N, C-alpha and C positions, 0 to 999 in steps of 0.2 A: 177123227185124226188118228193116224198111226205113225208114231214117231219113237225114235230111240236116241237118247242123249248118252253119249259114251266117250271114251278116250281111245283113239286109234293106237296109242302107245301102250295101252294097258292090256297085258296078255289075258287077264281074267275077262275083261269086256269082250275081247275078240273071241275067246273060247265060248262064252255065253251066246254071242251073236251066231256063231257057227252052229251051236247046239239048238238054238231056237229055230233055225232054218226059216227065216223071215221071207215073206213074199215081197215082190217089188212095190207093193202098196206102202210099205214102211219107208219113211224118210229117216236117214241116219244123219245125226249131227255130231261131229267131233267137236266137243266143247273147248278143246284147246285152240283149234284154228278158227272156230266160229263161235264167238262168245254167246252166252245165254243172254237174251234180252229180258228186260223187266217184264214185258208182256208174257214171254214164255214161262218165266219163273212164276208169275202170278197164275197162269193156267195150270201149272204143276201143283201149286199150293191149293188151288180150288178143288182139284181132284184128290189130293192127299189129305187135306184138312189142316196142314200146318207146314211152316217152313222148317221147323225142327225135324220133322219126319224126312225131309229132303237133305238134311245136313249130315255130313260125314264127320263123326267124332273120331274116326281113325286117320284122318288127314294129318300129314306130317306138320303142317302149319298149326293145326289145332294144339298139338303138343308144344311146338316151338313158341307159340304166342301165349301159352299157359291159359287157354280159354276155359279149361275145365274148372278152374278156380274162380271164374267170373260168373256173375248172375246174368246169363244171356236171355233176352226176350225175343219174341217172334221177329221184330224189326231188325235185331242184331243178326239173327240167322239169315234173313233175307239179304242184308247188306254184305255179310261175309261171302255168301254164295255168289253174289253179283261181282264182288271184288276179285275173287280168285276161284277158278274152276275146280280146284281140288277139294273145295268144301262141299261140292255136290256129291251125294252118295250115288255111286254109279254101278251099273247103268240105270237109267230111268227109262222105263218102257211104257209108252202110252198106246193103249189099244182101245180106241173109241173113248168111252167114258171111264175106262179102267186105267189104273196106274200101278206099276210095279216098280219098287224102289230097292236098289241094292243088288248084291250078288249072292245072297244066301241061297243054299240049295233049294230050300222050300219055296222061296220067292220065284226062283227061276222055273221050277216045276209048275207052279200055279200059273205063271205067265205063259208058259209053253202050252199048257192045257187050254187056257182061255184063247190064245191066238189060233190054235189049230182046231178048236171046236166049231163046227158049222151046223 
């Protein structure tokens, strides 16, 4: 599977997608207009190893809900991501059995190298 979960309204996501120069094999899913399903999230977790790794602690709601002062468990991270798209660290790039999460420069460079290596 080749897929990218992103936000169409996020300039960082758009810049990264442009930089990655993805082939038409990749399916793009705007998580604001097409919600993440339980199955999709479970597939991401299987590749990443945890829901926490997919969870964005930079989300505005994270601060507003004072989640940093709560003891969150894996099921909590899963539930929050399913409840509101902003809790997914973006973009999430799936290239076969590889997953790249977030927008750090290093993550994007590794994803780009993996995608374009043949």
